[in-house]
C-alpha positions in Angstrom: 50.4 70.7 155.6 47.0 72.3 155.1 46.7 75.9 156.3 44.0 78.3 157.3 43.0 81.0 154.8 41.1 83.8 156.6 39.3 86.4 154.6 37.9 89.5 156.3 35.5 91.8 154.5 34.7 95.0 156.3 31.7 97.3 156.2 31.1 100.5 154.3 33.5 103.3 155.2 35.6 100.9 157.4 39.3 100.7 156.7 41.1 99.6 159.9 44.8 100.2 160.6 45.2 103.6 159.0 45.6 105.6 162.3 46.9 104.5 165.7 43.7 105.0 167.7 40.9 104.9 165.1 37.6 103.3 165.6 37.8 99.6 164.7 35.2 97.2 163.6 35.1 93.6 165.0 36.2 92.4 161.6 39.4 94.4 161.8 40.0 93.5 165.4 39.8 89.8 164.4 42.1 90.3 161.5 44.7 92.1 163.6 44.7 89.2 166.1 44.9 86.4 163.5 47.3 87.8 160.8 50.9 86.7 160.5 53.7 89.3 160.7 56.9 90.3 162.4 55.0 91.2 165.6 52.9 88.0 165.5 53.6 84.4 166.7 51.4 83.0 163.9 53.3 81.0 161.4 52.2 82.0 157.8 52.8 78.4 156.8 49.9 77.5 159.1 47.6 80.6 158.6 47.3 83.6 156.3 44.8 86.4 156.6 43.5 89.0 154.2 41.7 92.2 155.1 39.5 94.0 152.5 38.3 97.5 153.4 34.7 98.3 153.0 32.8 100.0 150.2 33.9 103.6 149.5 37.3 103.4 151.2 40.9 102.9 150.3 42.1 100.1 148.0 42.5 96.5 149.3 46.3 96.9 149.2 46.0 99.6 151.8 47.2 102.4 149.4 45.8 105.8 150.1 45.4 107.6 146.8 44.2 111.1 146.0 43.7 110.6 142.2 40.4 111.8 140.8 39.6 108.3 139.5 39.9 106.7 142.9 38.0 109.5 144.5 35.2 109.0 142.0 35.2 105.2 142.6 34.9 105.8 146.4 32.0 108.2 146.0 30.3 105.8 143.6 30.9 102.9 145.8 29.2 104.7 148.7 26.4 106.1 146.7 25.2 103.3 144.4 27.3 100.3 145.5 29.4 100.1 142.3 32.4 99.0 144.4 30.7 95.9 145.8 31.8 93.7 142.9 35.4 95.0 143.2 35.4 94.0 146.9 34.4 90.5 146.0 37.1 90.3 143.4 39.7 91.5 146.0 38.7 88.7 148.4 38.5 86.0 145.7 41.9 87.0 144.3 43.4 86.6 147.8 42.0 83.0 147.9 43.5 82.2 144.5 46.8 83.7 145.5 47.2 81.4 148.6 45.0 78.3 148.1 46.5 74.8 147.9 44.5 71.6 147.9 43.4 70.7 151.4 43.5 74.3 152.7 40.6 75.5 154.8 38.8 78.8 154.0 37.3 81.0 156.7 35.1 84.0 155.8 34.3 86.9 158.1 32.3 90.0 157.3 30.4 92.9 158.8 27.5 94.8 157.3 27.9 95.0 153.5 31.2 93.1 154.1 29.0 90.3 155.5 27.1 90.3 152.3 30.5 90.3 150.5 31.5 87.2 152.4 28.2 85.5 151.4 28.7 86.5 147.8 32.3 85.2 147.9 31.0 81.8 149.2 28.7 81.6 146.2 31.5 82.6 143.7 33.3 79.5 145.1 30.2 77.5 144.6 29.9 78.5 141.0 33.5 78.8 139.9 35.6 76.9 142.4 39.3 77.6 142.5 41.2 77.6 139.2 44.4 75.6 138.7 45.2 76.8 135.2 45.7 80.1 133.4 43.1 79.3 130.7 45.7 78.3 128.2 46.9 75.1 129.7 49.6 76.6 131.8 49.8 76.9 135.6 47.7 79.4 137.5 49.5 82.7 137.9 49.7 83.6 141.6 50.0 87.4 141.2 49.8 90.3 138.9 47.3 91.4 136.3 46.7 87.8 134.9 45.5 86.6 138.3 43.4 89.7 138.8 41.7 89.2 135.4 40.8 85.6 136.2 39.3 86.6 139.6 37.4 89.4 137.9 36.0 87.0 135.3 34.8 84.6 138.0 33.0 87.4 139.9 31.6 88.6 136.5 30.0 85.2 136.1 28.6 85.4 139.6 27.1 88.8 138.9 25.3 87.7 135.8 21.6 88.4 136.4 22.3 90.5 139.6 19.3 92.4 140.8 16.8 90.1 139.0 14.9 87.1 140.4 17.5 84.2 140.8 15.7 81.8 138.5 15.4 84.3 135.6 19.1 84.0 134.7 20.0 80.8 136.6 20.5 78.7 133.4 22.7 81.4 131.8 24.8 81.8 135.0 25.3 78.0 135.3 26.4 77.8 131.7 28.9 80.6 132.2 30.2 78.9 135.4 30.6 75.5 133.6 32.7 77.2 130.9 34.8 79.0 133.5 35.5 75.8 135.5 36.4 73.9 132.3 38.7 76.6 131.0 40.6 77.1 134.2 40.6 73.6 135.5 38.5 74.4 138.6 37.5 71.0 139.8 35.9 67.9 138.2 32.3 68.4 139.5 30.2 69.2 136.4 27.6 71.1 138.4 29.5 73.3 140.9 32.9 74.3 142.2 34.6 71.7 144.5 36.0 74.2 147.0 33.8 75.8 149.7 34.3 77.6 153.0 35.0 75.7 156.2 33.5 78.4 158.4 31.5 81.6 157.8 31.1 84.2 160.5 29.3 87.5 159.8 28.2 90.5 161.9 24.8 91.9 161.0 24.9 91.2 157.3 23.0 93.7 155.2 22.9 94.4 151.5 22.4 98.1 151.6 24.6 98.6 148.6 23.8 102.2 148.1 22.7 105.3 149.9 19.0 106.3 150.1 17.5 107.9 147.0 17.3 111.5 148.4 21.0 111.4 149.3 21.9 109.9 145.9 20.0 112.8 144.3 21.9 115.3 146.4 25.3 113.7 145.6 24.3 113.5 141.9 23.5 117.2 141.9 26.8 118.0 143.6 28.7 115.8 141.1 27.0 117.6 138.2 27.8 121.0 139.6 31.4 119.9 140.1 31.6 118.6 136.6 30.1 121.9 135.3 32.7 123.8 137.4 35.5 121.8 135.9 34.1 122.3 132.4 33.8 126.1 133.0 37.3 126.4 134.3 38.7 124.5 131.3 36.6 126.7 129.0 38.0 129.9 130.7 41.6 128.6 130.3 41.1 127.7 126.6 39.4 131.0 125.9 42.3 133.0 127.4 44.9 130.8 125.7 43.3 129.9 122.3 40.3 132.2 122.2 37.9 129.2 122.1 34.2 130.1 122.5 33.4 129.7 126.2 29.8 128.4 125.9 30.6 125.8 123.3 33.7 124.7 125.1 31.9 124.4 128.4 29.0 122.4 126.9 31.4 120.1 125.0 33.6 119.4 128.0 30.6 118.7 130.2 29.3 116.3 127.6 32.6 114.5 127.5 32.7 114.2 131.3 29.1 113.0 131.4 29.8 110.5 128.6 32.8 109.1 130.4 30.9 108.5 133.6 28.0 106.9 131.7 30.4 104.6 129.9 32.0 103.5 133.2 28.5 102.8 134.6 27.4 100.8 131.6 30.6 98.9 131.5 30.0 97.9 135.1 26.4 96.9 134.8 25.6 95.6 131.3 25.8 91.8 130.8 25.6 89.8 127.6 23.9 86.4 127.6 25.9 83.3 126.5 25.0 81.8 123.2 23.0 78.7 123.4 21.7 79.4 126.9 19.8 82.7 126.7 16.8 83.2 129.0 15.3 85.9 126.8 15.3 86.7 123.1 17.4 89.9 123.6 21.0 89.2 124.5 21.8 91.8 127.2 20.5 93.0 130.6 21.4 95.3 133.4 23.0 93.5 136.3 23.3 95.6 139.5 22.6 94.5 143.0 20.0 96.8 144.6 17.1 96.8 146.9 15.4 93.7 145.5 16.3 90.2 144.6 19.3 89.8 146.9 21.3 86.6 146.7 20.1 84.5 149.7 21.6 81.2 148.6 23.6 79.2 151.2 25.7 76.4 150.0 24.6 73.3 152.1 28.2 72.0 152.0 29.5 74.8 154.2 29.5 73.0 157.6 29.3 76.0 160.0 27.8 79.4 159.5 27.3 81.9 162.3 25.5 85.2 162.1 25.3 87.9 164.9 22.3 90.2 164.5 21.3 93.6 165.9 18.1 93.8 167.9 18.0 97.6 167.9 18.8 98.6 164.3 16.0 100.9 163.0 17.2 102.1 159.6 15.0 100.7 156.8 17.9 100.5 154.4 19.8 98.3 156.8 17.3 95.5 156.9 18.8 92.0 157.3 19.1 89.7 154.3 17.8 86.3 155.2 19.6 83.1 154.3 18.2 80.4 152.2 18.5 76.7 153.1 15.6 76.4 155.6 15.0 72.9 154.4 18.5 71.9 155.4 18.0 73.4 158.9 14.7 71.5 159.3 16.4 68.3 158.2 19.2 68.8 160.7 16.7 69.3 163.5 14.8 66.1 162.6 18.0 64.2 162.6 19.2 65.7 165.9 22.3 67.3 164.3 23.6 70.7 165.0 22.3 73.2 162.5 24.6 74.5 159.7 23.4 78.1 160.3 23.1 79.6 163.8 21.8 83.2 164.1 21.9 84.9 167.4 20.5 88.3 168.3 22.5 90.8 170.4 21.5 94.1 172.0 22.4 97.4 170.2 22.2 98.8 166.7 24.1 97.8 163.6 27.6 99.0 164.7 26.9 98.0 168.3 27.1 94.5 167.0 29.7 94.8 164.3 31.9 97.4 166.0 33.4 100.7 164.9 32.5 103.0 167.7 35.0 104.6 170.1 36.7 101.9 172.2 35.3 103.2 175.5 31.8 102.8 173.9 32.3 99.3 172.5 31.2 97.1 175.3 28.1 95.8 173.3 30.2 95.0 170.3 32.5 93.0 172.5 29.6 90.7 173.3 29.1 89.6 169.7 32.9 89.5 169.1 33.3 87.2 172.1 30.7 84.9 170.8 32.0 84.8 167.2 35.6 84.2 168.4 34.4 81.4 170.7 32.7 79.7 167.7 35.8 80.0 165.6 38.0 78.6 168.3 35.6 75.7 169.0 36.1 74.2 165.5 37.9 71.0 164.9 40.4 73.1 163.1 40.3 76.4 165.0 41.7 79.7 163.8 45.0 80.7 165.3 45.0 83.8 167.4 47.5 86.1 169.1 45.7 86.9 172.3 48.0 89.8 173.1 46.3 91.7 170.2 42.7 91.2 171.4 41.3 92.1 174.9 37.6 92.0 175.3 35.4 93.6 178.0 31.8 92.6 177.1 29.1 94.3 179.2 25.3 93.9 178.7 24.9 97.3 180.3 27.2 99.1 177.8 26.1 102.3 175.9 23.8 101.9 172.9 23.8 104.1 169.8 21.3 105.2 167.2 22.4 106.3 163.8 19.1 108.0 162.9 19.5 110.1 166.0 23.2 110.8 165.2 22.3 111.8 161.6 19.7 114.3 162.8 22.2 115.8 165.2 25.0 116.0 162.7 23.1 117.1 159.6 20.6 119.7 160.9 20.1 121.3 157.5 19.1 118.0 155.8 16.9 117.2 158.8 15.2 120.6 158.4 14.2 119.4 154.8 13.0 116.1 156.3 15.9 114.1 154.9 16.9 111.3 157.2 17.3 107.5 157.3 13.8 106.1 156.9 12.7 104.0 160.0 11.8 100.4 160.1 12.0 98.1 163.1 13.7 94.7 162.7 11.2 91.8 162.4 12.4 89.3 165.0 10.7 85.9 164.8 9.3 84.4 168.0 11.7 81.5 167.6 14.7 83.8 167.3 17.7 82.9 169.5 18.5 85.7 171.9 22.0 86.1 173.3 21.9 85.9 177.2 23.1 89.5 177.3 19.7 90.6 175.9 17.9 89.3 178.9 20.6 90.7 181.2 20.1 94.1 179.7 16.3 93.8 180.2 16.9 93.1 183.8 19.0 96.2 184.5 17.1 99.2 185.9 18.3 101.5 183.2 21.0 101.6 180.5 22.5 104.3 178.3 20.6 104.5 175.0 21.3 107.4 172.5 22.7 109.6 175.3 19.8 108.9 177.7 19.6 106.5 180.6 16.3 104.5 180.6 15.0 100.9 180.9 15.8 98.7 177.9 12.6 97.9 176.1 13.1 97.6 172.3 9.8 97.5 170.4 11.1 94.8 168.2 11.1 92.3 171.1 7.7 93.3 172.5 6.1 90.0 171.4 9.1 87.7 171.8 8.2 84.9 174.3 11.4 85.5 176.4 10.8 89.2 176.8 7.0 89.9 176.4 6.5 90.0 180.2 8.7 93.1 180.5 6.1 95.3 178.6 2.8 96.8 179.7 1.5 97.0 183.3 3.7 95.6 185.9 6.8 96.1 183.9 9.8 95.2 186.1 
């Protein structure tokens, strides 16, 4: 009997379930209500769920570690997005562990986790689901061998990352064909034959690293920490073995710097396959950053839902648009329901994706209620334990602003002019607004960043449904 495989990818810094009353994202709330377990009525033969913490948090297994290596990985994941590929590997490995022919795959994500879910769908498009171990034997379902296969598939997907898609498309397709052939991942010569049944993401962004000024500060702090470790080691060796302090300090710091550089190069340098090179030199740097994001949307995915934030104002949290406009226009001409439905909700990034205190999460309940409704309306709906999820959506709920919160929390950085750069969301005139947006406009005043005032976001000033609320005669 086919089962549901639910994959949940959370946003940066999000790791639900570690403390009894912590702030939870919508992704974790959904996971908690749809997973199987001794306290759940959901039969694991019918549905399994996997939760992957966001960039810069604990490991996907849920382990909390205090090792220097894991600490460095978390900081690097937060700063420059080096953990993004590992998150995709975690999710893809979970699919390989559970998938049987006929199973349905559901992908959910928030923030960078939403981008992780989108990347995961494209890994499936390129590499499919292996059935062999690469040597003619059956696919291992656990352990290092499975992890290595999952990492190899995501490595294929990451070939050419950060560059225009067409630049390395031929190379990437060649690598994908070799992967599918080696691991028995379907018979289609051009793409993988497994794809998601449903995708639901909350305010997907591809801000895979912190702003440059903060990266510089973290880099300086890391350099000082490395110098401190080197100095301490030199002092110990001078007292113990009478090693010269200056030379020992410089040598130790050089070793530490070289190790970090080696890890970075190992994560970002890609070699081009023989016989399908796009350029004459055989290598390139592949790292997702502020340009050339992957916008591809597999037309075979039947249903895609995206909840977007009207009031997010951080420039680095700009939404990443989806490709496939031609498919949407074709569906409209034929009178079919569109594959991709994007709906705008009131509030900032986490007012839509969740993660604020529960008494301040009425706006995020709006988008969660919509997403849950879409997942339950499917021909093959997700199974849910209603006792684990109670929603109280309210269009008049409190609204937050992370730029304001940053200035309040980091007054010293604010004094130096360091803050999230501002940019309003560009909301098209044809954008679909959730009814709660109009309800919020109609209220006399609502809580916004600690102040009660009428709801008049500048990003909706020219939208046909709300333009009459601005200017003279504003209701």
